[in-house]
Biopython code that builds the backbone (N, CA, C, O; Angstrom):
import numpy as np
from Bio.PDB.StructureBuilder import StructureBuilder

atoms = [
    (1, "UNK", "N", (13.218, -2.070, 5.627)),
    (1, "UNK", "CA", (13.098, -3.078, 4.591)),
    (1, "UNK", "C", (11.638, -3.474, 4.436)),
    (1, "UNK", "O", (10.928, -3.671, 5.422)),
    (2, "UNK", "N", (11.198, -3.589, 3.192)),
    (2, "UNK", "CA", (9.827, -3.978, 2.938)),
    (2, "UNK", "C", (9.662, -5.487, 3.090)),
    (2, "UNK", "O", (10.581, -6.261, 2.824)),
    (3, "UNK", "N", (8.484, -5.876, 3.519)),
    (3, "UNK", "CA", (8.171, -7.297, 3.665)),
    (3, "UNK", "C", (6.816, -7.562, 3.025)),
    (3, "UNK", "O", (5.898, -6.748, 3.127)),
    (4, "UNK", "N", (6.704, -8.701, 2.369)),
    (4, "UNK", "CA", (5.459, -9.100, 1.713)),
    (4, "UNK", "C", (5.045, -10.450, 2.264)),
    (4, "UNK", "O", (5.859, -11.369, 2.364)),
    (5, "UNK", "N", (3.776, -10.564, 2.620)),
    (5, "UNK", "CA", (3.285, -11.818, 3.192)),
    (5, "UNK", "C", (1.808, -11.958, 2.841)),
    (5, "UNK", "O", (1.059, -10.981, 2.856)),
    (6, "UNK", "N", (1.403, -13.174, 2.526)),
    (6, "UNK", "CA", (-0.012, -13.427, 2.259)),
    (6, "UNK", "C", (-0.606, -14.128, 3.468)),
    (6, "UNK", "O", (-0.122, -15.175, 3.900)),
    (7, "UNK", "N", (-1.662, -13.534, 4.006)),
    (7, "UNK", "CA", (-2.393, -14.113, 5.128)),
    (7, "UNK", "C", (-3.840, -14.236, 4.672)),
    (7, "UNK", "O", (-4.485, -13.241, 4.340)),
    (8, "UNK", "N", (-4.342, -15.467, 4.659)),
    (8, "UNK", "CA", (-5.664, -15.761, 4.089)),
    (8, "UNK", "C", (-5.682, -15.222, 2.660)),
    (8, "UNK", "O", (-4.896, -15.671, 1.825)),
    (9, "UNK", "N", (-6.555, -14.279, 2.369)),
    (9, "UNK", "CA", (-6.621, -13.745, 1.008)),
    (9, "UNK", "C", (-6.133, -12.292, 0.949)),
    (9, "UNK", "O", (-6.494, -11.546, 0.039)),
    (10, "UNK", "N", (-5.309, -11.901, 1.929)),
    (10, "UNK", "CA", (-4.781, -10.530, 1.997)),
    (10, "UNK", "C", (-3.274, -10.508, 1.767)),
    (10, "UNK", "O", (-2.532, -11.314, 2.329)),
    (11, "UNK", "N", (-2.842, -9.577, 0.937)),
    (11, "UNK", "CA", (-1.417, -9.322, 0.780)),
    (11, "UNK", "C", (-1.048, -8.245, 1.791)),
    (11, "UNK", "O", (-1.532, -7.115, 1.715)),
    (12, "UNK", "N", (-0.192, -8.603, 2.732)),
    (12, "UNK", "CA", (0.284, -7.659, 3.743)),
    (12, "UNK", "C", (1.624, -7.107, 3.263)),
    (12, "UNK", "O", (2.562, -7.861, 3.004)),
    (13, "UNK", "N", (1.703, -5.773, 3.148)),
    (13, "UNK", "CA", (2.929, -5.130, 2.708)),
    (13, "UNK", "C", (3.426, -4.236, 3.836)),
    (13, "UNK", "O", (2.848, -3.183, 4.106)),
    (14, "UNK", "N", (4.489, -4.659, 4.487)),
    (14, "UNK", "CA", (5.096, -3.865, 5.557)),
    (14, "UNK", "C", (6.080, -2.914, 4.888)),
    (14, "UNK", "O", (7.082, -3.348, 4.320)),
    (15, "UNK", "N", (5.798, -1.635, 4.953)),
    (15, "UNK", "CA", (6.571, -0.642, 4.217)),
    (15, "UNK", "C", (7.822, -0.201, 4.985)),
    (15, "UNK", "O", (7.868, -0.294, 6.212)),
    (16, "UNK", "N", (8.841, 0.282, 4.249)),
    (16, "UNK", "CA", (10.101, 0.692, 4.882)),
    (16, "UNK", "C", (9.982, 2.045, 5.588)),
    (16, "UNK", "O", (8.936, 2.692, 5.540)),
    (17, "UNK", "N", (11.072, 2.463, 6.244)),
    (17, "UNK", "CA", (11.084, 3.742, 6.961)),
    (17, "UNK", "C", (10.847, 4.918, 6.023)),
    (17, "UNK", "O", (10.148, 5.866, 6.380)),
    (18, "UNK", "N", (11.414, 4.864, 4.844)),
    (18, "UNK", "CA", (11.270, 5.941, 3.873)),
    (18, "UNK", "C", (10.771, 5.378, 2.545)),
    (18, "UNK", "O", (11.271, 4.370, 2.045)),
    (19, "UNK", "N", (9.770, 6.059, 1.992)),
    (19, "UNK", "CA", (9.246, 5.658, 0.681)),
    (19, "UNK", "C", (9.497, 6.822, -0.274)),
    (19, "UNK", "O", (8.907, 7.895, -0.145)),
    (20, "UNK", "N", (10.390, 6.583, -1.237)),
    (20, "UNK", "CA", (10.670, 7.579, -2.263)),
    (20, "UNK", "C", (10.585, 6.886, -3.620)),
    (20, "UNK", "O", (10.279, 5.696, -3.695)),
    (21, "UNK", "N", (10.852, 7.624, -4.682)),
    (21, "UNK", "CA", (10.669, 7.023, -6.015)),
    (21, "UNK", "C", (11.615, 5.852, -6.267)),
    (21, "UNK", "O", (11.299, 4.987, -7.085)),
    (22, "UNK", "N", (12.757, 5.794, -5.598)),
    (22, "UNK", "CA", (13.670, 4.662, -5.778)),
    (22, "UNK", "C", (13.050, 3.374, -5.248)),
    (22, "UNK", "O", (13.121, 2.333, -5.901)),
    (23, "UNK", "N", (12.451, 3.442, -4.082)),
    (23, "UNK", "CA", (11.847, 2.257, -3.482)),
    (23, "UNK", "C", (10.470, 1.954, -4.055)),
    (23, "UNK", "O", (10.057, 0.795, -4.098)),
    (24, "UNK", "N", (9.771, 2.969, -4.489)),
    (24, "UNK", "CA", (8.390, 2.795, -4.958)),
    (24, "UNK", "C", (8.287, 1.814, -6.118)),
    (24, "UNK", "O", (7.372, 0.992, -6.158)),
    (25, "UNK", "N", (9.211, 1.896, -7.052)),
    (25, "UNK", "CA", (9.182, 0.979, -8.200)),
    (25, "UNK", "C", (9.298, -0.468, -7.770)),
    (25, "UNK", "O", (8.552, -1.326, -8.240)),
    (26, "UNK", "N", (10.238, -0.738, -6.873)),
    (26, "UNK", "CA", (10.428, -2.103, -6.387)),
    (26, "UNK", "C", (9.184, -2.585, -5.645)),
    (26, "UNK", "O", (8.720, -3.701, -5.879)),
    (27, "UNK", "N", (8.641, -1.760, -4.757)),
    (27, "UNK", "CA", (7.473, -2.155, -3.969)),
    (27, "UNK", "C", (6.285, -2.448, -4.881)),
    (27, "UNK", "O", (5.583, -3.443, -4.701)),
    (28, "UNK", "N", (6.069, -1.577, -5.856)),
    (28, "UNK", "CA", (4.950, -1.771, -6.794)),
    (28, "UNK", "C", (5.103, -3.061, -7.589)),
    (28, "UNK", "O", (4.153, -3.835, -7.710)),
    (29, "UNK", "N", (6.298, -3.296, -8.132)),
    (29, "UNK", "CA", (6.538, -4.502, -8.930)),
    (29, "UNK", "C", (6.347, -5.769, -8.104)),
    (29, "UNK", "O", (5.709, -6.721, -8.552)),
    (30, "UNK", "N", (6.901, -5.774, -6.904)),
    (30, "UNK", "CA", (6.810, -6.960, -6.037)),
    (30, "UNK", "C", (5.352, -7.216, -5.637)),
    (30, "UNK", "O", (4.893, -8.358, -5.658)),
    (31, "UNK", "N", (4.632, -6.162, -5.275)),
    (31, "UNK", "CA", (3.220, -6.313, -4.906)),
    (31, "UNK", "C", (2.422, -6.855, -6.089)),
    (31, "UNK", "O", (1.569, -7.727, -5.920)),
    (32, "UNK", "N", (2.697, -6.341, -7.274)),
    (32, "UNK", "CA", (1.984, -6.804, -8.470)),
    (32, "UNK", "C", (2.253, -8.281, -8.746)),
    (32, "UNK", "O", (1.359, -8.998, -9.195)),
    (33, "UNK", "N", (3.466, -8.738, -8.486)),
    (33, "UNK", "CA", (3.774, -10.162, -8.664)),
    (33, "UNK", "C", (2.872, -11.011, -7.767)),
    (33, "UNK", "O", (2.344, -12.036, -8.198)),
    (34, "UNK", "N", (2.703, -10.582, -6.537)),
    (34, "UNK", "CA", (1.827, -11.315, -5.619)),
    (34, "UNK", "C", (0.372, -11.236, -6.075)),
    (34, "UNK", "O", (-0.356, -12.226, -6.007)),
    (35, "UNK", "N", (-0.054, -10.059, -6.541)),
    (35, "UNK", "CA", (-1.448, -9.898, -6.974)),
    (35, "UNK", "C", (-1.760, -10.793, -8.165)),
    (35, "UNK", "O", (-2.873, -11.307, -8.279)),
    (36, "UNK", "N", (-0.791, -10.984, -9.050)),
    (36, "UNK", "CA", (-1.011, -11.788, -10.249)),
    (36, "UNK", "C", (-0.840, -13.282, -10.007)),
    (36, "UNK", "O", (-1.487, -14.093, -10.670)),
    (37, "UNK", "N", (0.017, -13.652, -9.073)),
    (37, "UNK", "CA", (0.353, -15.069, -8.934)),
    (37, "UNK", "C", (-0.468, -15.804, -7.877)),
    (37, "UNK", "O", (-0.528, -17.033, -7.907)),
    (38, "UNK", "N", (-1.085, -15.110, -6.967)),
    (38, "UNK", "CA", (-1.825, -15.762, -5.895)),
    (38, "UNK", "C", (-3.260, -15.254, -5.833)),
    (38, "UNK", "O", (-3.619, -14.267, -6.476)),
    (39, "UNK", "N", (-4.045, -15.932, -5.068)),
    (39, "UNK", "CA", (-5.449, -15.547, -4.928)),
    (39, "UNK", "C", (-5.589, -14.485, -3.842)),
    (39, "UNK", "O", (-6.075, -14.750, -2.742)),
    (40, "UNK", "N", (-5.155, -13.296, -4.178)),
    (40, "UNK", "CA", (-5.194, -12.169, -3.247)),
    (40, "UNK", "C", (-6.435, -11.335, -3.558)),
    (40, "UNK", "O", (-6.649, -10.930, -4.701)),
    (41, "UNK", "N", (-7.244, -11.083, -2.540)),
    (41, "UNK", "CA", (-8.443, -10.257, -2.702)),
    (41, "UNK", "C", (-8.260, -8.842, -2.171)),
    (41, "UNK", "O", (-8.896, -7.908, -2.658)),
    (42, "UNK", "N", (-7.393, -8.678, -1.175)),
    (42, "UNK", "CA", (-7.220, -7.382, -0.530)),
    (42, "UNK", "C", (-5.739, -7.097, -0.325)),
    (42, "UNK", "O", (-4.919, -8.013, -0.270)),
    (43, "UNK", "N", (-5.410, -5.814, -0.211)),
    (43, "UNK", "CA", (-4.029, -5.409, 0.059)),
    (43, "UNK", "C", (-4.037, -4.540, 1.310)),
    (43, "UNK", "O", (-4.841, -3.616, 1.434)),
    (44, "UNK", "N", (-3.131, -4.848, 2.235)),
    (44, "UNK", "CA", (-2.992, -4.073, 3.466)),
    (44, "UNK", "C", (-1.583, -3.492, 3.482)),
    (44, "UNK", "O", (-0.595, -4.226, 3.500)),
    (45, "UNK", "N", (-1.503, -2.148, 3.475)),
    (45, "UNK", "CA", (-0.215, -1.467, 3.578)),
    (45, "UNK", "C", (-0.001, -1.096, 5.038)),
    (45, "UNK", "O", (-0.799, -0.369, 5.630)),
    (46, "UNK", "N", (1.085, -1.606, 5.611)),
    (46, "UNK", "CA", (1.405, -1.354, 7.016)),
    (46, "UNK", "C", (2.485, -0.270, 7.095)),
    (46, "UNK", "O", (3.627, -0.481, 6.686)),
    (47, "UNK", "N", (2.098, 0.894, 7.630)),
    (47, "UNK", "CA", (2.990, 2.044, 7.727)),
    (47, "UNK", "C", (3.671, 2.152, 9.089)),
    (47, "UNK", "O", (4.201, 3.210, 9.425)),
    (48, "UNK", "N", (3.667, 1.093, 9.870)),
    (48, "UNK", "CA", (4.180, 1.144, 11.241)),
    (48, "UNK", "C", (5.590, 1.728, 11.333)),
    (48, "UNK", "O", (5.872, 2.521, 12.231)),
    (49, "UNK", "N", (6.472, 1.345, 10.417)),
    (49, "UNK", "CA", (7.863, 1.805, 10.471)),
    (49, "UNK", "C", (8.141, 3.005, 9.567)),
    (49, "UNK", "O", (9.270, 3.496, 9.528)),
    (50, "UNK", "N", (7.129, 3.485, 8.839)),
    (50, "UNK", "CA", (7.330, 4.534, 7.847)),
    (50, "UNK", "C", (7.227, 5.920, 8.484)),
    (50, "UNK", "O", (6.248, 6.249, 9.153)),
    (51, "UNK", "N", (8.269, 6.720, 8.255)),
    (51, "UNK", "CA", (8.301, 8.078, 8.812)),
    (51, "UNK", "C", (8.411, 9.145, 7.732)),
    (51, "UNK", "O", (8.245, 10.332, 8.010)),
    (52, "UNK", "N", (8.693, 8.723, 6.494)),
    (52, "UNK", "CA", (8.756, 9.668, 5.382)),
    (52, "UNK", "C", (8.168, 9.004, 4.143)),
    (52, "UNK", "O", (8.426, 7.837, 3.852)),
    (53, "UNK", "N", (7.368, 9.789, 3.423)),
    (53, "UNK", "CA", (6.801, 9.302, 2.168)),
    (53, "UNK", "C", (6.601, 10.502, 1.258)),
    (53, "UNK", "O", (6.051, 11.519, 1.680)),
    (54, "UNK", "N", (7.045, 10.389, 0.010)),
    (54, "UNK", "CA", (6.750, 11.446, -0.950)),
    (54, "UNK", "C", (5.585, 10.986, -1.831)),
    (54, "UNK", "O", (4.937, 9.985, -1.526)),
    (55, "UNK", "N", (5.324, 11.693, -2.891)),
    (55, "UNK", "CA", (4.155, 11.380, -3.729)),
    (55, "UNK", "C", (4.223, 9.994, -4.362)),
    (55, "UNK", "O", (3.193, 9.445, -4.754)),
    (56, "UNK", "N", (5.405, 9.428, -4.467)),
    (56, "UNK", "CA", (5.504, 8.089, -5.041)),
    (56, "UNK", "C", (4.822, 7.045, -4.151)),
    (56, "UNK", "O", (4.375, 6.010, -4.646)),
    (57, "UNK", "N", (4.740, 7.305, -2.862)),
    (57, "UNK", "CA", (3.998, 6.422, -1.953)),
    (57, "UNK", "C", (2.514, 6.422, -2.288)),
    (57, "UNK", "O", (1.855, 5.384, -2.221)),
    (58, "UNK", "N", (1.997, 7.582, -2.646)),
    (58, "UNK", "CA", (0.598, 7.690, -3.083)),
    (58, "UNK", "C", (0.411, 6.864, -4.354)),
    (58, "UNK", "O", (-0.598, 6.181, -4.522)),
    (59, "UNK", "N", (1.399, 6.939, -5.242)),
    (59, "UNK", "CA", (1.347, 6.161, -6.487)),
    (59, "UNK", "C", (1.303, 4.667, -6.248)),
    (59, "UNK", "O", (0.600, 3.943, -6.953)),
    (60, "UNK", "N", (2.051, 4.199, -5.254)),
    (60, "UNK", "CA", (2.034, 2.768, -4.913)),
    (60, "UNK", "C", (0.615, 2.351, -4.542)),
    (60, "UNK", "O", (0.097, 1.354, -5.044)),
    (61, "UNK", "N", (0.000, 3.120, -3.662)),
    (61, "UNK", "CA", (-1.336, 2.778, -3.176)),
    (61, "UNK", "C", (-2.365, 2.864, -4.303)),
    (61, "UNK", "O", (-3.190, 1.965, -4.460)),
    (62, "UNK", "N", (-2.317, 3.939, -5.085)),
    (62, "UNK", "CA", (-3.288, 4.117, -6.178)),
    (62, "UNK", "C", (-3.173, 3.014, -7.224)),
    (62, "UNK", "O", (-4.183, 2.510, -7.714)),
    (63, "UNK", "N", (-1.954, 2.645, -7.561)),
    (63, "UNK", "CA", (-1.763, 1.588, -8.558)),
    (63, "UNK", "C", (-2.325, 0.258, -8.107)),
    (63, "UNK", "O", (-2.981, -0.439, -8.881)),
    (64, "UNK", "N", (-2.074, -0.097, -6.858)),
    (64, "UNK", "CA", (-2.604, -1.364, -6.332)),
    (64, "UNK", "C", (-4.121, -1.274, -6.186)),
    (64, "UNK", "O", (-4.818, -2.266, -6.399)),
    (65, "UNK", "N", (-4.641, -0.107, -5.829)),
    (65, "UNK", "CA", (-6.094, 0.071, -5.726)),
    (65, "UNK", "C", (-6.744, -0.167, -7.090)),
    (65, "UNK", "O", (-7.747, -0.873, -7.188)),
    (66, "UNK", "N", (-6.176, 0.420, -8.133)),
    (66, "UNK", "CA", (-6.740, 0.250, -9.480)),
    (66, "UNK", "C", (-6.781, -1.217, -9.888)),
    (66, "UNK", "O", (-7.754, -1.670, -10.491)),
    (67, "UNK", "N", (-5.738, -1.951, -9.565)),
    (67, "UNK", "CA", (-5.680, -3.366, -9.951)),
    (67, "UNK", "C", (-6.651, -4.227, -9.145)),
    (67, "UNK", "O", (-7.369, -5.049, -9.715)),
    (68, "UNK", "N", (-6.678, -4.047, -7.839)),
    (68, "UNK", "CA", (-7.457, -4.940, -6.963)),
    (68, "UNK", "C", (-8.949, -4.601, -6.986)),
    (68, "UNK", "O", (-9.788, -5.488, -6.827)),
    (69, "UNK", "N", (-9.285, -3.314, -7.184)),
    (69, "UNK", "CA", (-10.701, -2.925, -7.163)),
    (69, "UNK", "C", (-11.463, -3.482, -8.360)),
    (69, "UNK", "O", (-12.682, -3.635, -8.295)),
    (70, "UNK", "N", (-10.768, -3.786, -9.443)),
    (70, "UNK", "CA", (-11.408, -4.397, -10.620)),
    (70, "UNK", "C", (-12.024, -5.745, -10.278)),
    (70, "UNK", "O", (-12.982, -6.180, -10.917)),
    (71, "UNK", "N", (-11.468, -6.402, -9.268)),
    (71, "UNK", "CA", (-11.939, -7.726, -8.868)),
    (71, "UNK", "C", (-12.751, -7.674, -7.577)),
    (71, "UNK", "O", (-13.007, -8.707, -6.958)),
    (72, "UNK", "N", (-13.155, -6.469, -7.173)),
    (72, "UNK", "CA", (-13.957, -6.324, -5.957)),
    (72, "UNK", "C", (-13.146, -6.303, -4.679)),
    (72, "UNK", "O", (-13.712, -6.359, -3.587)),
    (73, "UNK", "N", (-11.826, -6.223, -4.796)),
    (73, "UNK", "CA", (-10.960, -6.199, -3.617)),
    (73, "UNK", "C", (-10.854, -4.816, -3.011)),
    (73, "UNK", "O", (-11.270, -3.825, -3.611)),
    (74, "UNK", "N", (-10.291, -4.760, -1.812)),
    (74, "UNK", "CA", (-10.132, -3.499, -1.104)),
    (74, "UNK", "C", (-8.678, -3.297, -0.700)),
    (74, "UNK", "O", (-7.889, -4.239, -0.633)),
    (75, "UNK", "N", (-8.353, -2.039, -0.436)),
    (75, "UNK", "CA", (-7.020, -1.672, 0.021)),
    (75, "UNK", "C", (-7.167, -0.981, 1.371)),
    (75, "UNK", "O", (-8.063, -0.161, 1.574)),
    (76, "UNK", "N", (-6.279, -1.327, 2.277)),
    (76, "UNK", "CA", (-6.288, -0.761, 3.627)),
    (76, "UNK", "C", (-4.911, -0.179, 3.938)),
    (76, "UNK", "O", (-3.893, -0.667, 3.447)),
    (77, "UNK", "N", (-4.894, 0.864, 4.754)),
    (77, "UNK", "CA", (-3.650, 1.434, 5.277)),
    (77, "UNK", "C", (-3.748, 1.360, 6.797)),
    (77, "UNK", "O", (-4.710, 1.846, 7.390)),
    (78, "UNK", "N", (-2.741, 0.746, 7.422)),
    (78, "UNK", "CA", (-2.776, 0.599, 8.874)),
    (78, "UNK", "C", (-1.502, 1.184, 9.496)),
    (78, "UNK", "O", (-0.477, 1.320, 8.828)),
    (79, "UNK", "N", (-1.584, 1.520, 10.763)),
    (79, "UNK", "CA", (-0.461, 2.022, 11.567)),
    (79, "UNK", "C", (0.185, 3.272, 10.998)),
    (79, "UNK", "O", (1.388, 3.467, 11.167)),
    (80, "UNK", "N", (-0.576, 4.123, 10.328)),
    (80, "UNK", "CA", (-0.014, 5.360, 9.776)),
    (80, "UNK", "C", (0.088, 6.411, 10.876)),
    (80, "UNK", "O", (-0.864, 6.628, 11.625)),
    (81, "UNK", "N", (1.256, 7.068, 10.971)),
    (81, "UNK", "CA", (1.391, 8.149, 11.946)),
    (81, "UNK", "C", (0.672, 9.395, 11.398)),
    (81, "UNK", "O", (0.128, 9.361, 10.295)),
    (82, "UNK", "N", (0.672, 10.472, 12.157)),
    (82, "UNK", "CA", (-0.068, 11.674, 11.762)),
    (82, "UNK", "C", (0.433, 12.262, 10.450)),
    (82, "UNK", "O", (-0.365, 12.747, 9.648)),
    (83, "UNK", "N", (1.745, 12.228, 10.218)),
    (83, "UNK", "CA", (2.312, 12.746, 8.975)),
    (83, "UNK", "C", (1.795, 11.949, 7.769)),
    (83, "UNK", "O", (1.353, 12.531, 6.778)),
    (84, "UNK", "N", (1.854, 10.642, 7.861)),
    (84, "UNK", "CA", (1.407, 9.781, 6.756)),
    (84, "UNK", "C", (-0.106, 9.933, 6.558)),
    (84, "UNK", "O", (-0.573, 10.049, 5.425)),
    (85, "UNK", "N", (-0.864, 9.934, 7.644)),
    (85, "UNK", "CA", (-2.327, 10.118, 7.524)),
    (85, "UNK", "C", (-2.651, 11.424, 6.812)),
    (85, "UNK", "O", (-3.526, 11.470, 5.948)),
    (86, "UNK", "N", (-1.942, 12.480, 7.182)),
    (86, "UNK", "CA", (-2.181, 13.790, 6.566)),
    (86, "UNK", "C", (-1.901, 13.730, 5.069)),
    (86, "UNK", "O", (-2.678, 14.258, 4.273)),
    (87, "UNK", "N", (-0.800, 13.094, 4.679)),
    (87, "UNK", "CA", (-0.482, 12.961, 3.251)),
    (87, "UNK", "C", (-1.582, 12.195, 2.511)),
    (87, "UNK", "O", (-1.993, 12.579, 1.417)),
    (88, "UNK", "N", (-2.051, 11.106, 3.127)),
    (88, "UNK", "CA", (-3.095, 10.303, 2.496)),
    (88, "UNK", "C", (-4.392, 11.096, 2.360)),
    (88, "UNK", "O", (-5.079, 11.012, 1.343)),
    (89, "UNK", "N", (-4.717, 11.866, 3.395)),
    (89, "UNK", "CA", (-5.949, 12.675, 3.361)),
    (89, "UNK", "C", (-5.846, 13.785, 2.308)),
    (89, "UNK", "O", (-6.792, 14.014, 1.555)),
    (90, "UNK", "N", (-4.704, 14.469, 2.256)),
    (90, "UNK", "CA", (-4.522, 15.545, 1.275)),
    (90, "UNK", "C", (-4.614, 15.029, -0.157)),
    (90, "UNK", "O", (-5.072, 15.738, -1.053)),
    (91, "UNK", "N", (-4.181, 13.800, -0.362)),
    (91, "UNK", "CA", (-4.237, 13.197, -1.700)),
    (91, "UNK", "C", (-5.618, 12.615, -2.017)),
    (91, "UNK", "O", (-5.875, 12.193, -3.144)),
    (92, "UNK", "N", (-6.499, 12.597, -1.022)),
    (92, "UNK", "CA", (-7.840, 12.046, -1.228)),
    (92, "UNK", "C", (-7.892, 10.532, -1.187)),
    (92, "UNK", "O", (-8.895, 9.934, -1.578)),
    (93, "UNK", "N", (-6.828, 9.910, -0.719)),
    (93, "UNK", "CA", (-6.758, 8.444, -0.652)),
    (93, "UNK", "C", (-7.831, 7.893, 0.277)),
    (93, "UNK", "O", (-8.332, 6.789, 0.064)),
    (94, "UNK", "N", (-8.184, 8.654, 1.304)),
    (94, "UNK", "CA", (-9.182, 8.183, 2.280)),
    (94, "UNK", "C", (-10.544, 7.922, 1.639)),
    (94, "UNK", "O", (-11.382, 7.258, 2.249)),
    (95, "UNK", "N", (-10.786, 8.421, 0.436)),
    (95, "UNK", "CA", (-12.052, 8.166, -0.254)),
    (95, "UNK", "C", (-12.045, 6.802, -0.945)),
    (95, "UNK", "O", (-13.100, 6.273, -1.295)),
    (96, "UNK", "N", (-10.853, 6.240, -1.140)),
    (96, "UNK", "CA", (-10.719, 4.966, -1.846)),
    (96, "UNK", "C", (-10.217, 3.842, -0.951)),
    (96, "UNK", "O", (-10.542, 2.673, -1.161)),
    (97, "UNK", "N", (-9.428, 4.207, 0.040)),
    (97, "UNK", "CA", (-8.737, 3.246, 0.883)),
    (97, "UNK", "C", (-9.171, 3.454, 2.333)),
    (97, "UNK", "O", (-9.275, 4.587, 2.803)),
    (98, "UNK", "N", (-9.417, 2.364, 3.024)),
    (98, "UNK", "CA", (-9.775, 2.477, 4.441)),
    (98, "UNK", "C", (-8.503, 2.653, 5.260)),
    (98, "UNK", "O", (-7.600, 1.818, 5.213)),
    (99, "UNK", "N", (-8.445, 3.749, 6.010)),
    (99, "UNK", "CA", (-7.283, 4.043, 6.842)),
    (99, "UNK", "C", (-7.640, 3.684, 8.269)),
    (99, "UNK", "O", (-8.593, 4.215, 8.839)),
    (100, "UNK", "N", (-6.861, 2.773, 8.842)),
    (100, "UNK", "CA", (-7.141, 2.313, 10.211)),
    (100, "UNK", "C", (-5.986, 2.655, 11.106)),
    (100, "UNK", "O", (-6.020, 2.356, 12.299)),
]
sb = StructureBuilder()
sb.init_structure("model")
sb.init_model(0)
sb.init_chain("A")
sb.init_seg("    ")
for serial, (resi, resn, name, xyz) in enumerate(atoms, 1):
    if name == "N":
        sb.init_residue(resn, " ", resi, " ")
    sb.init_atom(name, np.array(xyz, "f"), 0.0, 1.0, " ", f" {name:<3s}", serial, name[0])
structure = sb.get_structure()
């Protein structure tokens, strides 16, 4: 289950075990609601529980990056396992998003 929480000026998004196109729409919409309604400067995607992600997961990150970078904000990916890191690297996300 995804969780959304604002800590200081960061939107923390704890992602589910599997990210596919069914879940991606909901995650994107919910994250955008937080980005528009609160004073969020950065977005942190927490992949701790995520073991599968298709290209729609890349879309979630890219969409939030496009929105937040306009205001000087940054996007971070944390707790990604080797599979998720590899997907992010192959997509070139590491050039836009800090992977920790």
